[in-house]
C-alpha positions in Angstrom: -31.8 -54.0 3.1 -29.3 -51.7 2.2 -26.0 -52.7 0.6 -23.1 -52.3 2.4 -21.8 -49.9 -0.4 -25.1 -47.6 0.4 -24.2 -47.7 4.0 -20.9 -46.7 3.3 -21.9 -44.0 1.3 -24.4 -43.0 4.4 -22.0 -42.7 6.5 -19.5 -40.6 4.4 -22.4 -38.3 3.8 -23.2 -38.0 7.7 -19.3 -37.4 8.2 -19.1 -34.9 5.4 -22.0 -33.1 6.8 -20.5 -32.9 10.4 -16.8 -31.9 9.1 -18.6 -29.0 7.0 -21.2 -28.0 9.5 -17.8 -27.5 11.7 -15.9 -25.8 9.3 -19.3 -23.3 8.7 -19.4 -22.8 12.6 -15.8 -22.0 12.9 -16.0 -19.4 10.3 -18.8 -17.6 11.8 -16.9 -17.3 15.4 -15.3 -14.4 16.6 -11.3 -14.5 16.9 -8.5 -12.2 17.6 -6.2 -10.8 14.9 -2.5 -12.2 15.9 0.4 -10.2 14.8 2.0 -11.8 11.8 5.6 -11.7 13.7 7.4 -13.3 10.8 6.6 -10.7 7.9 7.4 -7.9 10.9 11.1 -9.9 11.7 11.8 -9.6 8.2 11.0 -6.3 7.3 13.2 -5.0 10.6 15.8 -7.4 9.6 16.5 -9.3 13.0 15.0 -12.2 13.3 16.4 -12.5 16.7 14.3 -9.9 18.1 11.1 -10.3 20.1 8.1 -8.6 21.1 7.9 -6.7 24.3 4.5 -5.3 24.7 3.0 -1.9 24.9 4.3 -1.3 28.4 7.6 -1.7 27.8 7.4 0.9 25.1 4.5 3.5 26.5 5.6 3.0 30.4 9.3 2.8 30.3 10.4 5.2 27.6 7.4 6.9 26.1 5.5 7.6 29.4 5.8 11.6 28.9 5.4 11.7 25.4 2.5 13.3 23.4 2.4 10.1 21.5 1.3 8.2 23.9 -1.4 10.5 24.7 -2.6 10.8 21.3 -2.1 6.9 20.8 -4.4 6.4 24.2 -6.9 8.4 22.7 -7.0 6.9 19.3 -9.6 4.4 17.9 -6.3 1.7 18.2 -5.3 2.8 21.6 -9.1 2.3 22.5 -9.4 -1.0 21.5 -6.3 -2.2 24.0 -8.7 -0.7 26.5 -11.5 -3.1 25.6 -10.8 -6.6 27.0 -13.2 -8.3 25.2 -11.8 -6.9 21.7 -9.6 -9.5 21.3 -7.3 -7.0 19.3 -3.9 -8.1 20.0 -2.3 -6.9 17.0 -3.3 -3.3 17.9 0.1 -2.0 20.0 3.4 -0.3 19.5 5.2 -3.3 17.9 2.4 -3.7 15.4 3.8 -1.1 13.1 7.6 -0.1 14.6 8.6 -4.2 14.6 9.5 -6.1 18.0 11.4 -4.0 20.4 13.4 -6.5 22.7 16.3 -5.8 20.8 16.5 -2.0 21.6 15.4 -2.3 25.0 18.8 -4.7 25.4 21.1 -1.7 23.6 19.4 1.1 26.1 20.1 -1.1 29.0 23.8 -2.2 27.8 24.4 1.6 27.2 23.0 2.6 30.7 20.2 4.8 28.9 16.8 2.8 30.5 15.5 5.9 32.9 15.6 4.1 36.2 12.2 6.9 36.8 9.7 8.1 34.3 9.8 11.2 36.1 13.8 12.2 35.6 14.3 14.5 33.0 16.9 13.6 30.0 19.6 15.9 28.8 19.5 16.3 25.0 22.5 14.1 24.6 21.0 11.1 26.3 17.9 11.9 24.3 19.7 12.0 20.8 21.7 8.1 21.8 18.2 6.5 22.8 16.7 8.3 19.0 19.7 6.6 17.5 19.2 3.4 18.9 15.7 3.2 18.3 17.1 4.2 14.6 19.0 1.3 14.5 16.2 -1.5 16.2 12.8 -0.5 14.9 11.6 -0.2 11.5 12.3 3.1 10.5 8.8 3.5 9.2 9.3 6.9 7.0 12.0 5.5 5.0 9.9 2.6 4.1 8.0 2.1 0.3 5.1 3.6 0.4 3.5 0.0 -0.4 5.3 -1.4 2.6 4.0 1.1 4.7 0.7 0.2 3.4 0.8 -3.3 3.8 1.6 -2.6 7.4 -1.8 -0.7 7.7 -3.5 -3.7 5.7 -2.7 -6.4 8.2 -5.3 -5.4 10.2 -7.7 -3.0 8.1 -7.8 -4.9 5.2 -10.5 -7.2 6.9 -12.3 -3.9 7.8 -15.7 -4.3 6.0 -16.2 0.0 6.6 -13.6 0.9 4.0 -13.3 -0.5 0.2 -9.9 -1.6 0.6 -10.0 -4.8 -1.2 -9.3 -2.7 -4.1 -6.5 -0.8 -2.3 -3.6 -2.3 -4.0 -4.6 -2.2 -7.8 -5.9 1.3 -7.4 -4.0 4.5 -8.6 -2.8 5.8 -5.1 -0.9 2.7 -4.4 0.3 2.2 -8.0 2.1 5.8 -7.2 3.5 4.8 -3.8 1.1 6.6 -1.9 0.5 5.3 1.3 -2.1 5.0 4.2 0.1 7.3 6.3 0.1 10.2 3.5 -3.3 10.9 4.6 -4.0 9.2 7.9 -1.6 10.9 10.1 -1.3 8.3 13.0 0.0 9.9 15.7 -1.4 13.3 15.1 -4.3 13.0 17.4 -7.4 10.5 18.7 -9.0 10.4 15.1 -7.3 9.2 12.0 -10.1 9.6 10.0 -10.2 12.5 7.3 -12.7 15.1 8.4 -15.1 16.7 5.9 -13.4 20.2 6.2 -9.9 18.5 5.4 -10.8 16.0 3.1 -10.1 18.6 0.1 -7.5 20.4 1.3 -5.8 16.9 1.8 -6.3 15.4 -1.8 -5.1 18.9 -3.0 -1.9 18.9 -1.7 -0.9 16.0 -4.3 -3.3 16.8 -7.5 -2.0 20.4 -7.9 -4.0 20.2 -11.4 -6.9 19.8 -9.9 -6.4 22.5 -7.4 -5.9 25.0 -9.9 -9.1 23.9 -12.0 -11.2 24.5 -9.1 -10.0 27.8 -8.6 -11.3 28.7 -12.3 -14.9 30.6 -12.1 -16.8 28.3 -13.3 -16.1 25.1 -10.9 -17.5 22.4 -8.4 -17.7 23.8 -5.1 -14.8 22.2 -3.7 -13.0 25.1 -2.6 -16.4 26.0 -0.5 -16.8 22.7 1.1 -20.3 22.2 -0.3 -19.1 18.9 -1.9 -15.8 16.7 -1.5 -13.2 14.7 -3.7 -14.7 11.5 -2.2 -18.0 12.7 -3.7 -17.4 11.2 -6.7 -13.9 9.4 -6.5 -13.0 6.1 -4.2 -9.9 7.0 -2.4 -9.0 3.6 -1.6 -8.8 1.9 -4.6 -11.7 1.1 -7.4 -11.8 -1.0 -11.0 -13.1 2.0 -12.3 -11.6 4.4 -14.2 -9.8 7.8 -12.2 -11.1 5.8 -8.9 -14.9 7.1 -9.9 -17.7 6.0 -7.6 -19.5 5.0 -10.7 -19.1 2.4 -13.5 -18.6 5.4 -16.2 -18.6 9.5 -15.5 -22.3 9.7 -16.5 -23.0 7.4 -13.6 -20.8 9.2 -11.1 -22.5 12.7 -12.5 -26.3 11.4 -12.2 -25.9 10.8 -8.4 -26.3 14.7 -7.9 -27.4 15.8 -11.3 -30.6 13.2 -11.5 -32.5 15.3 -13.3 -29.6 14.7 -16.4 -29.9 11.3 -16.5 -32.7 10.2 -18.4 -33.8 8.4 -20.4 -35.6 10.7 -22.6 -37.7 10.7 -25.6 -35.6 12.9 -27.7 -31.8 12.3 -26.3 -28.5 14.2 -27.1 -26.5 11.8 -28.8 -23.0 12.0 -26.7 -24.7 13.3 -23.9 -25.9 9.7 -22.8 -22.5 8.3 -22.6 -20.2 10.5 -21.5 -20.8 14.2 -19.8 -17.3 15.1 -20.5 -18.0 15.6 -24.1 -19.1 19.3 -23.3 -18.1 19.6 -19.5 -14.6 19.9 -17.7 -14.9 17.9 -14.6 -13.5 20.0 -11.7 -13.4 23.8 -13.5 -13.8 25.7 -16.5 -13.5 29.4 -17.3 -17.0 29.0 -19.4 -20.5 28.9 -17.5 -21.4 25.6 -16.5 -18.1 24.1 -16.7 -18.4 24.2 -20.5 -15.3 23.1 -22.1 -15.8 25.4 -25.2 -18.1 28.5 -24.9 -21.5 28.2 -26.9 -22.3 28.3 -29.7 -18.6 27.2 -30.4 -19.2 24.0 -28.6 -22.1 23.0 -30.6 -20.8 24.0 -33.8 -17.7 21.1 -33.2 -20.7 18.4 -33.9 -23.2 20.8 -35.8 -21.0 22.2 -38.4 -23.6 22.0 -40.8 -26.2 23.0 -39.1 -28.6 25.8 -41.6 -27.3 28.3 -38.4 -23.8 27.6 -38.6 -22.6 29.5 -41.6 -20.3 32.7 -41.4 -21.6 35.2 -38.8 -23.7 32.7 -36.6 -22.9 34.7 -33.9 -24.8 37.6 -35.3 -27.7 35.7 -36.9 -30.5 38.0 -37.6 -34.3 36.6 -37.4 -37.5 38.2 -38.3 -39.9 37.3 -35.6 -43.5 37.0 -36.4 -44.0 40.8 -34.8 -41.5 41.9 -37.4 -38.8 42.6 -34.6 -35.1 41.8 -35.4 -33.0 40.1 -32.4 -29.6 38.9 -32.6 -29.0 35.2 -31.2 -25.9 34.4 -29.9 -26.4 31.3 -28.2 -28.2 27.9 -29.6 -29.3 27.5 -25.7 -31.6 30.3 -26.4 -34.1 28.3 -28.3 -32.8 24.7 -27.2 -32.8 25.1 -23.6 -33.2 21.3 -23.1 -29.8 20.3 -24.3 -29.6 17.0 -22.2 -33.0 15.6 -23.6 -36.6 16.2 -23.7 -40.2 14.6 -23.9 -41.6 17.6 -25.2 -42.0 17.7 -28.7 -41.4 20.8 -31.0 -43.5 22.6 -33.2 -42.4 20.0 -35.8 -43.0 17.1 -33.5 -39.6 16.1 -33.8 -38.0 17.0 -30.4 -35.2 19.4 -31.0 -34.7 19.7 -27.1 -36.6 22.7 -26.7 -38.8 24.0 -23.9 
């Protein structure tokens, strides 16, 4: 017969299993995202304000605005048309804060339009704008991190973007906000299209833009590749927001033939491509930091070819002809590494 203690343990285990199963089931259930009203009111600085809904904003005041047209066609506006989406947070007040105080002020001043089709005089529009400025969040005046936080209320849980690293990324730390790259009211799509990604990045990264104008450069200006092919724009724990853990891991995503491993490896080339190459552009061929042979001589200063007048070395060939060698790569063409031994059977990175 089981003892009372064993029976009690069995009951507790059953209860724990039921509780845990209920928790797991609850976690798997889809739930609508609810607006964080306390946070919005805190940003607005008016705890008395309350939410009035999209109809009060779009139908009573902004019915003819291009803002309404663009919002209706946007991803966020489309969520409102899908009854099953449950996206309760996607509306005007999600970003601009609760609007009851603004509507009350408009009614007190007699500025609420009786008929949306009635034209408004410039003076009336100016008064309405001032009331909106006083009673809604002045989004463009908020610091970058606060503007981003308004977006992250919804998008932090979106698995399509690597936004879990945003707050620790270089963009967030330099007060760049989501709206600096994603203009919310400018059209139906808030995403950056491939043909606009590079131009958007170069608006801030002027030094990189100048490097891409150099004779040898990654084909960014030609839109053959994009900044986001190397960098994670939404934040990364890697240096310079790189997609790879290291520079080389990022480079070999495209330059797979340089990945190795090789029987004979070029020491520094196995660690950091930028030992020899500029990442964005260079005045030298192949994005080299320094022109060959001077690049090689920075490390191979004691080569038997490294004496004075190297660029004009004369070597007698077996046929008795005289050639002038000006580049190390004239002989050492496989400079990233090779599996083919040389005549001395020790590599030499020759073809």
